[in-house]
C-alpha positions as CSV (number, residue, x, y, z in Angstrom):
1,M,-39.6,20.2,-27.5
2,K,-39.8,16.3,-27.0
3,R,-39.8,15.1,-23.5
4,L,-37.6,12.1,-22.5
5,S,-39.0,9.2,-20.6
6,P,-37.3,7.9,-17.6
7,G,-36.4,4.7,-19.3
8,R,-34.9,6.7,-22.3
9,I,-32.8,9.0,-19.9
10,G,-31.5,5.8,-18.1
11,R,-30.5,4.3,-21.6
12,I,-28.8,7.6,-22.5
13,G,-27.0,7.8,-19.2
14,M,-25.8,4.2,-19.5
15,A,-24.6,4.9,-23.1
16,L,-22.7,8.2,-21.9
17,L,-21.2,6.1,-19.0
18,G,-20.0,3.3,-21.4
19,A,-18.5,5.9,-23.7
20,A,-16.6,7.6,-20.8
21,T,-15.4,4.3,-19.6
22,L,-14.0,3.5,-23.1
23,L,-12.5,6.9,-23.3
24,T,-10.9,6.6,-19.9
25,A,-9.6,3.1,-20.7
26,A,-8.0,4.4,-24.0
27,T,-6.6,7.5,-22.5
28,P,-3.4,7.2,-20.5
29,A,-3.8,8.5,-16.9
30,L,-2.3,11.9,-16.1
31,A,1.1,11.6,-14.4
32,V,0.3,13.2,-11.1
33,K,2.7,12.4,-8.4
34,N,1.5,11.5,-5.0
35,V,4.2,11.8,-2.4
36,R,2.2,13.0,0.5
37,L,2.8,11.6,3.9
38,D,0.4,12.5,6.7
39,P,1.8,13.1,10.1
40,V,0.7,10.8,13.0
41,Q,0.7,11.8,16.6
42,D,1.0,9.6,19.7
43,Q,0.6,6.1,18.0
44,R,3.0,3.3,18.4
45,V,3.3,0.0,16.6
46,P,0.8,-2.3,18.1
47,A,1.5,-5.7,19.6
48,F,1.7,-8.2,16.9
49,E,3.1,-11.6,15.8
50,L,2.9,-12.5,12.1
51,P,4.8,-15.1,10.0
52,G,6.6,-14.1,6.9
53,L,6.4,-16.1,3.7
54,D,9.9,-17.2,4.4
55,G,8.9,-18.6,7.9
56,T,10.3,-15.7,9.9
57,V,8.2,-14.5,12.8
58,W,7.8,-10.8,12.9
59,N,6.9,-8.6,15.9
60,P,7.6,-5.1,17.2
61,E,10.9,-6.4,18.7
62,A,12.1,-7.6,15.3
63,M,11.5,-4.0,14.1
64,A,13.4,-2.3,16.9
65,G,16.1,0.2,16.3
66,K,15.4,0.7,12.5
67,V,13.1,2.9,10.4
68,W,10.4,0.9,8.6
69,I,8.0,1.4,5.7
70,V,5.1,-1.0,6.6
71,N,2.7,-1.5,3.6
72,F,-0.7,-3.1,4.0
73,W,-2.1,-4.6,0.7
74,A,-4.0,-7.6,-0.9
75,T,-3.8,-9.3,-4.2
76,W,-7.2,-8.2,-5.2
77,C,-6.6,-4.5,-4.5
78,G,-5.8,-2.8,-7.9
79,P,-4.1,0.3,-6.3
80,C,-2.1,-2.0,-4.0
81,V,-0.8,-3.9,-7.1
82,E,-0.2,-0.8,-9.1
83,E,2.3,0.6,-6.5
84,I,4.3,-2.6,-5.9
85,P,6.8,-1.9,-8.8
86,A,7.6,1.6,-7.2
87,M,7.9,-0.1,-3.8
88,N,10.5,-2.6,-5.2
89,T,12.3,0.4,-6.6
90,A,12.3,2.1,-3.3
91,W,13.5,-1.0,-1.5
92,E,16.5,-1.2,-3.8
93,S,17.3,2.5,-3.1
94,I,16.8,2.4,0.8
95,R,17.8,-1.1,1.8
96,D,21.3,0.0,2.7
97,D,20.3,3.3,4.3
98,G,19.0,1.9,7.6
99,V,15.4,1.5,6.4
100,G,13.4,-1.6,6.3
101,M,10.2,-2.4,4.3
102,L,7.5,-4.9,5.1
103,A,4.3,-5.9,3.0
104,I,1.8,-7.1,5.3
105,N,-1.1,-8.9,3.4
106,A,-4.6,-8.3,4.6
107,G,-5.5,-11.9,5.4
108,E,-5.0,-14.0,2.2
109,G,-3.2,-17.4,2.3
110,A,0.5,-18.0,1.7
111,E,-0.4,-20.1,-1.5
112,A,-2.5,-17.2,-3.0
113,I,0.3,-14.8,-2.3
114,E,2.9,-16.9,-3.7
115,T,0.9,-17.6,-6.9
116,F,0.4,-13.8,-7.3
117,M,4.2,-13.2,-6.7
118,R,5.0,-15.4,-9.6
119,D,3.6,-12.7,-11.9
120,I,4.3,-9.5,-9.8
121,P,7.2,-10.2,-7.4
122,I,7.7,-8.3,-4.2
123,D,11.3,-8.0,-3.4
124,F,11.0,-7.3,0.5
125,P,9.7,-9.4,3.2
126,V,6.0,-10.3,3.0
127,L,4.0,-11.1,6.1
128,L,0.8,-13.0,6.3
129,G,-1.8,-10.9,8.1
130,D,-5.0,-12.1,9.6
131,G,-7.9,-10.6,7.7
132,A,-10.0,-10.2,11.0
133,T,-7.6,-8.5,13.2
134,T,-4.5,-7.1,11.5
135,M,-6.0,-3.9,9.9
136,P,-8.0,-3.0,13.1
137,N,-5.0,-3.7,15.3
138,W,-3.0,-1.1,13.3
139,Q,-6.1,1.2,13.2
140,L,-6.4,1.0,9.4
141,R,-9.6,1.0,7.4
142,A,-8.5,0.9,3.7
143,L,-6.0,-0.5,1.2
144,P,-3.4,0.2,0.4
145,S,-2.2,1.9,3.6
146,T,1.3,2.5,4.4
147,L,2.8,3.5,7.8
148,I,6.3,5.0,8.4
149,V,7.7,3.8,11.7
150,D,10.7,5.5,13.5
151,K,13.6,3.8,15.4
152,E,11.7,4.0,18.6
153,G,8.6,2.2,17.2
154,R,6.4,5.3,16.8
155,I,4.3,5.6,13.8
156,V,5.2,9.0,12.5
157,Y,3.6,9.1,9.0
158,A,0.6,7.4,7.2
159,A,-0.2,7.2,3.6
160,L,-3.6,6.1,2.7
161,G,-3.9,5.0,-0.9
162,P,-1.0,4.5,-3.5
163,R,2.1,6.6,-3.5
164,D,5.1,7.0,-5.8
165,W,7.3,5.2,-3.4
166,D,10.4,5.4,-5.9
167,D,10.2,9.4,-5.6
168,E,13.7,10.3,-4.1
169,E,12.3,13.3,-2.3
170,L,9.8,11.2,-0.5
171,L,12.5,8.6,0.3
172,D,14.8,11.2,1.6
173,R,12.2,12.2,4.2
174,I,12.3,8.6,5.4
175,R,16.0,8.4,5.2
176,D,16.2,11.5,7.4
177,L,14.5,9.5,10.3
178,A,17.2,6.9,10.0
179,D,20.0,9.4,10.6
């Protein structure tokens, strides 16, 4: 039996990785719905004051008395970008049900976000986060992250990673908080 040298093993491994990458790119992803919301205990919306792209200043008082879906994202985050169309669909479905939606960017400038939104619009308010403090202030470590806030300003659910926000069953769980 012929032995493979470490260099040959590396080349074979790279060839297999390349083939797997091509196969993955050519094969549509399996349609697995992700509608999980993780319960959060004893966490309130932190003190914050962030400008919206439209000039509106947002803070916890502006959110009072309403249920909110608060999504943290960035233009360079692939999973963030992938979930935007579903979030737009969700916004159309819930906007008249006592539920608000915010997209808080993780620290990019207004010009970069507006340029991005020419190709991929976001139909609900977009806030300009501070890259150094916004995520830690909300106790978040990854993008996308989405928090569900109840009428009293308590964070009741968290979703780390993209979700199928246009799923009616998921949206009904959020609507129930508004009743």
